[in-house]
Biopython code that builds the backbone (N, CA, C, O; Angstrom):
import numpy as np
from Bio.PDB.StructureBuilder import StructureBuilder

atoms = [
    (1, "UNK", "N", (10.169, 8.505, -8.749)),
    (1, "UNK", "CA", (9.091, 7.541, -8.603)),
    (1, "UNK", "C", (8.741, 7.419, -7.123)),
    (1, "UNK", "O", (9.631, 7.343, -6.277)),
    (2, "UNK", "N", (7.469, 7.400, -6.816)),
    (2, "UNK", "CA", (7.046, 7.302, -5.421)),
    (2, "UNK", "C", (7.319, 5.898, -4.879)),
    (2, "UNK", "O", (7.418, 4.933, -5.637)),
    (3, "UNK", "N", (7.436, 5.807, -3.581)),
    (3, "UNK", "CA", (7.644, 4.499, -2.960)),
    (3, "UNK", "C", (6.499, 3.555, -3.285)),
    (3, "UNK", "O", (6.692, 2.359, -3.504)),
    (4, "UNK", "N", (5.321, 4.117, -3.309)),
    (4, "UNK", "CA", (4.138, 3.315, -3.579)),
    (4, "UNK", "C", (4.229, 2.680, -4.966)),
    (4, "UNK", "O", (4.004, 1.480, -5.123)),
    (5, "UNK", "N", (4.553, 3.474, -5.946)),
    (5, "UNK", "CA", (4.667, 2.979, -7.322)),
    (5, "UNK", "C", (5.832, 1.996, -7.437)),
    (5, "UNK", "O", (5.721, 0.964, -8.099)),
    (6, "UNK", "N", (6.940, 2.326, -6.790)),
    (6, "UNK", "CA", (8.120, 1.462, -6.819)),
    (6, "UNK", "C", (7.798, 0.077, -6.252)),
    (6, "UNK", "O", (8.140, -0.938, -6.859)),
    (7, "UNK", "N", (7.146, 0.036, -5.100)),
    (7, "UNK", "CA", (6.788, -1.240, -4.486)),
    (7, "UNK", "C", (5.819, -2.025, -5.355)),
    (7, "UNK", "O", (5.964, -3.236, -5.523)),
    (8, "UNK", "N", (4.834, -1.333, -5.905)),
    (8, "UNK", "CA", (3.851, -2.009, -6.762)),
    (8, "UNK", "C", (4.545, -2.659, -7.949)),
    (8, "UNK", "O", (4.263, -3.809, -8.285)),
    (9, "UNK", "N", (5.450, -1.926, -8.581)),
    (9, "UNK", "CA", (6.162, -2.457, -9.745)),
    (9, "UNK", "C", (7.090, -3.607, -9.354)),
    (9, "UNK", "O", (7.230, -4.567, -10.111)),
    (10, "UNK", "N", (7.732, -3.522, -8.172)),
    (10, "UNK", "CA", (8.591, -4.612, -7.694)),
    (10, "UNK", "C", (7.794, -5.903, -7.545)),
    (10, "UNK", "O", (8.300, -6.989, -7.827)),
    (11, "UNK", "N", (6.549, -5.779, -7.102)),
    (11, "UNK", "CA", (5.682, -6.947, -6.931)),
    (11, "UNK", "C", (5.113, -7.438, -8.258)),
    (11, "UNK", "O", (4.573, -8.542, -8.340)),
    (12, "UNK", "N", (5.238, -6.611, -9.300)),
    (12, "UNK", "CA", (4.679, -6.978, -10.593)),
    (12, "UNK", "C", (3.178, -6.757, -10.671)),
    (12, "UNK", "O", (2.499, -7.356, -11.505)),
    (13, "UNK", "N", (2.659, -5.895, -9.801)),
    (13, "UNK", "CA", (1.223, -5.630, -9.759)),
    (13, "UNK", "C", (0.863, -4.449, -10.655)),
    (13, "UNK", "O", (1.640, -3.506, -10.805)),
    (14, "UNK", "N", (-0.313, -4.516, -11.239)),
    (14, "UNK", "CA", (-0.875, -3.378, -11.957)),
    (14, "UNK", "C", (-1.751, -2.602, -10.984)),
    (14, "UNK", "O", (-2.023, -3.064, -9.875)),
    (15, "UNK", "N", (-2.186, -1.433, -11.401)),
    (15, "UNK", "CA", (-3.111, -0.664, -10.564)),
    (15, "UNK", "C", (-4.435, -1.397, -10.431)),
    (15, "UNK", "O", (-5.099, -1.293, -9.399)),
    (16, "UNK", "N", (-4.823, -2.129, -11.453)),
    (16, "UNK", "CA", (-6.063, -2.928, -11.378)),
    (16, "UNK", "C", (-5.908, -4.030, -10.331)),
    (16, "UNK", "O", (-6.841, -4.309, -9.578)),
    (17, "UNK", "N", (-4.728, -4.657, -10.284)),
    (17, "UNK", "CA", (-4.467, -5.689, -9.270)),
    (17, "UNK", "C", (-4.544, -5.072, -7.873)),
    (17, "UNK", "O", (-5.084, -5.685, -6.952)),
    (18, "UNK", "N", (-4.008, -3.865, -7.717)),
    (18, "UNK", "CA", (-4.081, -3.188, -6.426)),
    (18, "UNK", "C", (-5.527, -2.886, -6.059)),
    (18, "UNK", "O", (-5.894, -2.950, -4.886)),
    (19, "UNK", "N", (-6.342, -2.562, -7.040)),
    (19, "UNK", "CA", (-7.764, -2.338, -6.780)),
    (19, "UNK", "C", (-8.392, -3.604, -6.215)),
    (19, "UNK", "O", (-9.163, -3.548, -5.256)),
    (20, "UNK", "N", (-8.063, -4.742, -6.808)),
    (20, "UNK", "CA", (-8.620, -6.011, -6.324)),
    (20, "UNK", "C", (-8.112, -6.360, -4.923)),
    (20, "UNK", "O", (-8.861, -6.892, -4.103)),
    (21, "UNK", "N", (-6.854, -6.064, -4.655)),
    (21, "UNK", "CA", (-6.271, -6.395, -3.354)),
    (21, "UNK", "C", (-6.720, -5.469, -2.232)),
    (21, "UNK", "O", (-6.832, -5.892, -1.081)),
    (22, "UNK", "N", (-6.978, -4.205, -2.563)),
    (22, "UNK", "CA", (-7.256, -3.212, -1.519)),
    (22, "UNK", "C", (-8.691, -2.713, -1.488)),
    (22, "UNK", "O", (-9.150, -2.206, -0.464)),
    (23, "UNK", "N", (-9.401, -2.852, -2.595)),
    (23, "UNK", "CA", (-10.756, -2.309, -2.661)),
    (23, "UNK", "C", (-10.771, -0.817, -2.985)),
    (23, "UNK", "O", (-11.827, -0.185, -2.966)),
    (24, "UNK", "N", (-9.598, -0.258, -3.282)),
    (24, "UNK", "CA", (-9.503, 1.157, -3.647)),
    (24, "UNK", "C", (-9.674, 1.256, -5.161)),
    (24, "UNK", "O", (-8.945, 0.608, -5.912)),
    (25, "UNK", "N", (-10.626, 2.055, -5.604)),
    (25, "UNK", "CA", (-10.880, 2.217, -7.023)),
    (25, "UNK", "C", (-9.584, 2.568, -7.761)),
    (25, "UNK", "O", (-8.771, 3.345, -7.260)),
    (26, "UNK", "N", (-9.396, 1.996, -8.947)),
    (26, "UNK", "CA", (-8.158, 2.196, -9.697)),
    (26, "UNK", "C", (-7.864, 3.665, -9.955)),
    (26, "UNK", "O", (-6.711, 4.085, -9.850)),
    (27, "UNK", "N", (-8.872, 4.452, -10.289)),
    (27, "UNK", "CA", (-8.621, 5.877, -10.562)),
    (27, "UNK", "C", (-8.188, 6.603, -9.288)),
    (27, "UNK", "O", (-7.324, 7.479, -9.338)),
    (28, "UNK", "N", (-8.780, 6.246, -8.154)),
    (28, "UNK", "CA", (-8.352, 6.835, -6.877)),
    (28, "UNK", "C", (-6.939, 6.373, -6.520)),
    (28, "UNK", "O", (-6.117, 7.157, -6.046)),
    (29, "UNK", "N", (-6.672, 5.085, -6.758)),
    (29, "UNK", "CA", (-5.338, 4.559, -6.472)),
    (29, "UNK", "C", (-4.286, 5.284, -7.305)),
    (29, "UNK", "O", (-3.215, 5.621, -6.801)),
    (30, "UNK", "N", (-4.590, 5.522, -8.571)),
    (30, "UNK", "CA", (-3.678, 6.233, -9.462)),
    (30, "UNK", "C", (-3.382, 7.635, -8.929)),
    (30, "UNK", "O", (-2.237, 8.085, -8.956)),
    (31, "UNK", "N", (-4.409, 8.316, -8.449)),
    (31, "UNK", "CA", (-4.228, 9.663, -7.889)),
    (31, "UNK", "C", (-3.362, 9.613, -6.636)),
    (31, "UNK", "O", (-2.515, 10.482, -6.429)),
    (32, "UNK", "N", (-3.570, 8.607, -5.811)),
    (32, "UNK", "CA", (-2.758, 8.440, -4.600)),
    (32, "UNK", "C", (-1.302, 8.206, -4.993)),
    (32, "UNK", "O", (-0.390, 8.836, -4.455)),
    (33, "UNK", "N", (-1.102, 7.298, -5.932)),
    (33, "UNK", "CA", (0.246, 6.939, -6.363)),
    (33, "UNK", "C", (0.989, 8.127, -6.982)),
    (33, "UNK", "O", (2.206, 8.243, -6.836)),
    (34, "UNK", "N", (0.270, 8.992, -7.661)),
    (34, "UNK", "CA", (0.882, 10.142, -8.325)),
    (34, "UNK", "C", (0.871, 11.413, -7.477)),
    (34, "UNK", "O", (1.222, 12.488, -7.965)),
    (35, "UNK", "N", (0.472, 11.294, -6.216)),
    (35, "UNK", "CA", (0.522, 12.424, -5.295)),
    (35, "UNK", "C", (-0.565, 13.462, -5.514)),
    (35, "UNK", "O", (-0.444, 14.590, -5.038)),
    (36, "UNK", "N", (-1.619, 13.102, -6.222)),
    (36, "UNK", "CA", (-2.709, 14.038, -6.470)),
    (36, "UNK", "C", (-3.835, 13.888, -5.459)),
    (36, "UNK", "O", (-4.795, 14.658, -5.455)),
    (37, "UNK", "N", (-3.699, 12.884, -4.604)),
    (37, "UNK", "CA", (-4.696, 12.629, -3.567)),
    (37, "UNK", "C", (-4.004, 11.933, -2.404)),
    (37, "UNK", "O", (-3.087, 11.137, -2.600)),
    (38, "UNK", "N", (-4.454, 12.243, -1.187)),
    (38, "UNK", "CA", (-3.930, 11.569, -0.004)),
    (38, "UNK", "C", (-4.789, 10.353, 0.299)),
    (38, "UNK", "O", (-5.982, 10.323, -0.001)),
    (39, "UNK", "N", (-4.160, 9.353, 0.899)),
    (39, "UNK", "CA", (-4.954, 8.203, 1.308)),
    (39, "UNK", "C", (-5.338, 8.313, 2.769)),
    (39, "UNK", "O", (-4.684, 8.993, 3.559)),
    (40, "UNK", "N", (-6.415, 7.625, 3.103)),
    (40, "UNK", "CA", (-6.864, 7.590, 4.488)),
    (40, "UNK", "C", (-5.994, 6.596, 5.258)),
    (40, "UNK", "O", (-5.218, 5.844, 4.667)),
    (41, "UNK", "N", (-6.132, 6.605, 6.551)),
    (41, "UNK", "CA", (-5.416, 5.647, 7.386)),
    (41, "UNK", "C", (-5.751, 4.226, 6.946)),
    (41, "UNK", "O", (-4.857, 3.394, 6.790)),
    (42, "UNK", "N", (-7.027, 3.952, 6.748)),
    (42, "UNK", "CA", (-7.462, 2.603, 6.368)),
    (42, "UNK", "C", (-6.926, 2.211, 4.988)),
    (42, "UNK", "O", (-6.528, 1.065, 4.782)),
    (43, "UNK", "N", (-6.913, 3.146, 4.051)),
    (43, "UNK", "CA", (-6.364, 2.853, 2.727)),
    (43, "UNK", "C", (-4.866, 2.571, 2.826)),
    (43, "UNK", "O", (-4.365, 1.658, 2.169)),
    (44, "UNK", "N", (-4.158, 3.334, 3.630)),
    (44, "UNK", "CA", (-2.728, 3.122, 3.821)),
    (44, "UNK", "C", (-2.475, 1.738, 4.413)),
    (44, "UNK", "O", (-1.550, 1.038, 4.000)),
    (45, "UNK", "N", (-3.287, 1.356, 5.365)),
    (45, "UNK", "CA", (-3.170, 0.041, 5.996)),
    (45, "UNK", "C", (-3.357, -1.068, 4.977)),
    (45, "UNK", "O", (-2.575, -2.017, 4.933)),
    (46, "UNK", "N", (-4.402, -0.948, 4.152)),
    (46, "UNK", "CA", (-4.679, -1.960, 3.124)),
    (46, "UNK", "C", (-3.557, -2.035, 2.094)),
    (46, "UNK", "O", (-3.176, -3.124, 1.665)),
    (47, "UNK", "N", (-3.033, -0.895, 1.702)),
    (47, "UNK", "CA", (-1.938, -0.865, 0.730)),
    (47, "UNK", "C", (-0.688, -1.511, 1.329)),
    (47, "UNK", "O", (-0.020, -2.301, 0.662)),
    (48, "UNK", "N", (-0.371, -1.184, 2.571)),
    (48, "UNK", "CA", (0.799, -1.764, 3.237)),
    (48, "UNK", "C", (0.679, -3.285, 3.315)),
    (48, "UNK", "O", (1.656, -3.996, 3.081)),
    (49, "UNK", "N", (-0.502, -3.783, 3.638)),
    (49, "UNK", "CA", (-0.709, -5.227, 3.694)),
    (49, "UNK", "C", (-0.561, -5.858, 2.310)),
    (49, "UNK", "O", (0.076, -6.901, 2.166)),
    (50, "UNK", "N", (-1.145, -5.228, 1.297)),
    (50, "UNK", "CA", (-1.085, -5.765, -0.061)),
    (50, "UNK", "C", (0.344, -5.793, -0.601)),
    (50, "UNK", "O", (0.712, -6.706, -1.340)),
    (51, "UNK", "N", (1.144, -4.798, -0.235)),
    (51, "UNK", "CA", (2.513, -4.702, -0.736)),
    (51, "UNK", "C", (3.539, -5.288, 0.225)),
    (51, "UNK", "O", (4.743, -5.206, -0.021)),
    (52, "UNK", "N", (3.068, -5.878, 1.314)),
    (52, "UNK", "CA", (3.921, -6.532, 2.302)),
    (52, "UNK", "C", (5.017, -5.584, 2.809)),
    (52, "UNK", "O", (6.208, -5.893, 2.770)),
    (53, "UNK", "N", (4.567, -4.428, 3.282)),
    (53, "UNK", "CA", (5.473, -3.437, 3.846)),
    (53, "UNK", "C", (4.808, -2.821, 5.070)),
    (53, "UNK", "O", (3.754, -3.284, 5.507)),
    (54, "UNK", "N", (5.418, -1.786, 5.619)),
    (54, "UNK", "CA", (4.815, -1.109, 6.768)),
    (54, "UNK", "C", (4.235, 0.233, 6.351)),
    (54, "UNK", "O", (4.638, 0.809, 5.340)),
    (55, "UNK", "N", (3.299, 0.718, 7.126)),
    (55, "UNK", "CA", (2.743, 2.043, 6.882)),
    (55, "UNK", "C", (3.834, 3.101, 7.068)),
    (55, "UNK", "O", (3.823, 4.127, 6.389)),
    (56, "UNK", "N", (4.764, 2.857, 7.974)),
    (56, "UNK", "CA", (5.877, 3.787, 8.187)),
    (56, "UNK", "C", (6.729, 3.912, 6.934)),
    (56, "UNK", "O", (7.193, 5.005, 6.611)),
    (57, "UNK", "N", (6.942, 2.811, 6.224)),
    (57, "UNK", "CA", (7.727, 2.876, 4.990)),
    (57, "UNK", "C", (6.986, 3.703, 3.939)),
    (57, "UNK", "O", (7.593, 4.523, 3.250)),
    (58, "UNK", "N", (5.687, 3.488, 3.818)),
    (58, "UNK", "CA", (4.899, 4.255, 2.850)),
    (58, "UNK", "C", (4.910, 5.745, 3.182)),
    (58, "UNK", "O", (4.886, 6.587, 2.285)),
    (59, "UNK", "N", (4.946, 6.065, 4.476)),
    (59, "UNK", "CA", (4.950, 7.465, 4.918)),
    (59, "UNK", "C", (6.357, 8.055, 4.965)),
    (59, "UNK", "O", (6.546, 9.196, 5.385)),
    (60, "UNK", "N", (7.343, 7.270, 4.532)),
    (60, "UNK", "CA", (8.747, 7.693, 4.514)),
    (60, "UNK", "C", (9.292, 8.025, 5.898)),
    (60, "UNK", "O", (10.129, 8.914, 6.050)),
    (61, "UNK", "N", (8.806, 7.300, 6.903)),
    (61, "UNK", "CA", (9.310, 7.448, 8.267)),
    (61, "UNK", "C", (10.454, 6.484, 8.541)),
    (61, "UNK", "O", (11.168, 6.617, 9.535)),
    (62, "UNK", "N", (10.622, 5.513, 7.649)),
    (62, "UNK", "CA", (11.716, 4.552, 7.731)),
    (62, "UNK", "C", (12.122, 4.186, 6.313)),
    (62, "UNK", "O", (11.351, 4.352, 5.368)),
    (63, "UNK", "N", (13.340, 3.689, 6.180)),
    (63, "UNK", "CA", (13.808, 3.219, 4.883)),
    (63, "UNK", "C", (13.800, 1.700, 4.809)),
    (63, "UNK", "O", (14.280, 1.122, 3.834)),
    (64, "UNK", "N", (13.264, 1.059, 5.822)),
    (64, "UNK", "CA", (13.203, -0.399, 5.872)),
    (64, "UNK", "C", (11.868, -0.856, 5.286)),
    (64, "UNK", "O", (10.805, -0.547, 5.825)),
    (65, "UNK", "N", (11.935, -1.594, 4.180)),
    (65, "UNK", "CA", (10.716, -2.044, 3.491)),
    (65, "UNK", "C", (9.993, -3.166, 4.234)),
    (65, "UNK", "O", (8.772, -3.295, 4.152)),
    (66, "UNK", "N", (10.763, -3.969, 4.955)),
    (66, "UNK", "CA", (10.194, -5.137, 5.619)),
    (66, "UNK", "C", (9.138, -4.732, 6.630)),
    (66, "UNK", "O", (9.364, -3.831, 7.437)),
    (67, "UNK", "N", (7.977, -5.394, 6.594)),
    (67, "UNK", "CA", (6.936, -5.044, 7.566)),
    (67, "UNK", "C", (7.305, -5.524, 8.957)),
    (67, "UNK", "O", (8.162, -6.390, 9.132)),
    (68, "UNK", "N", (6.645, -4.945, 9.932)),
    (68, "UNK", "CA", (6.813, -5.394, 11.306)),
    (68, "UNK", "C", (6.223, -6.790, 11.434)),
    (68, "UNK", "O", (5.385, -7.188, 10.625)),
    (69, "UNK", "N", (6.660, -7.541, 12.454)),
    (69, "UNK", "CA", (6.024, -8.852, 12.667)),
    (69, "UNK", "C", (4.518, -8.660, 12.880)),
    (69, "UNK", "O", (4.096, -7.787, 13.639)),
    (70, "UNK", "N", (3.734, -9.465, 12.216)),
    (70, "UNK", "CA", (2.284, -9.336, 12.296)),
    (70, "UNK", "C", (1.690, -10.407, 13.188)),
    (70, "UNK", "O", (2.275, -11.471, 13.393)),
    (71, "UNK", "N", (0.511, -10.098, 13.716)),
    (71, "UNK", "CA", (-0.220, -11.069, 14.515)),
    (71, "UNK", "C", (-0.568, -12.249, 13.632)),
    (71, "UNK", "O", (-0.799, -12.089, 12.434)),
    (72, "UNK", "N", (-0.606, -13.436, 14.222)),
    (72, "UNK", "CA", (-0.920, -14.616, 13.433)),
    (72, "UNK", "C", (-2.411, -14.719, 13.123)),
    (72, "UNK", "O", (-2.800, -15.377, 12.158)),
    (73, "UNK", "N", (-3.243, -14.074, 13.933)),
    (73, "UNK", "CA", (-4.680, -14.114, 13.700)),
    (73, "UNK", "C", (-5.252, -12.719, 13.912)),
    (73, "UNK", "O", (-5.927, -12.469, 14.911)),
    (74, "UNK", "N", (-4.984, -11.798, 12.968)),
    (74, "UNK", "CA", (-5.464, -10.429, 13.163)),
    (74, "UNK", "C", (-6.987, -10.329, 13.100)),
    (74, "UNK", "O", (-7.648, -11.108, 12.413)),
    (75, "UNK", "N", (-7.529, -9.358, 13.829)),
    (75, "UNK", "CA", (-8.973, -9.161, 13.836)),
    (75, "UNK", "C", (-9.460, -8.652, 12.480)),
    (75, "UNK", "O", (-10.549, -9.003, 12.025)),
    (76, "UNK", "N", (-8.630, -7.814, 11.842)),
    (76, "UNK", "CA", (-9.021, -7.202, 10.583)),
    (76, "UNK", "C", (-8.152, -7.751, 9.455)),
    (76, "UNK", "O", (-6.950, -7.952, 9.625)),
    (77, "UNK", "N", (-8.757, -7.983, 8.339)),
    (77, "UNK", "CA", (-8.021, -8.412, 7.159)),
    (77, "UNK", "C", (-8.345, -7.467, 6.024)),
    (77, "UNK", "O", (-9.157, -6.554, 6.178)),
    (78, "UNK", "N", (-7.715, -7.682, 4.891)),
    (78, "UNK", "CA", (-8.014, -6.853, 3.730)),
    (78, "UNK", "C", (-9.443, -7.046, 3.390)),
    (78, "UNK", "O", (-9.937, -6.446, 2.436)),
]
sb = StructureBuilder()
sb.init_structure("model")
sb.init_model(0)
sb.init_chain("A")
sb.init_seg("    ")
for serial, (resi, resn, name, xyz) in enumerate(atoms, 1):
    if name == "N":
        sb.init_residue(resn, " ", resi, " ")
    sb.init_atom(name, np.array(xyz, "f"), 0.0, 1.0, " ", f" {name:<3s}", serial, name[0])
structure = sb.get_structure()
């Protein structure tokens, strides 16, 4: 199971819920989750925010799920 799918299931989210949280179409999200499509930097960022993790964790650069400390008033939001 991919990290992406694992995290989504841990949160109790469906792919439709991820579509609402990220703005990524459910069919595209499904392809990303199943490794049939790569996500863009911006999509990865939105997914990391929605799943409360880091982009590094999604990219398997770290095994730590916890996100980095975030700015209290970021310029960009989901």
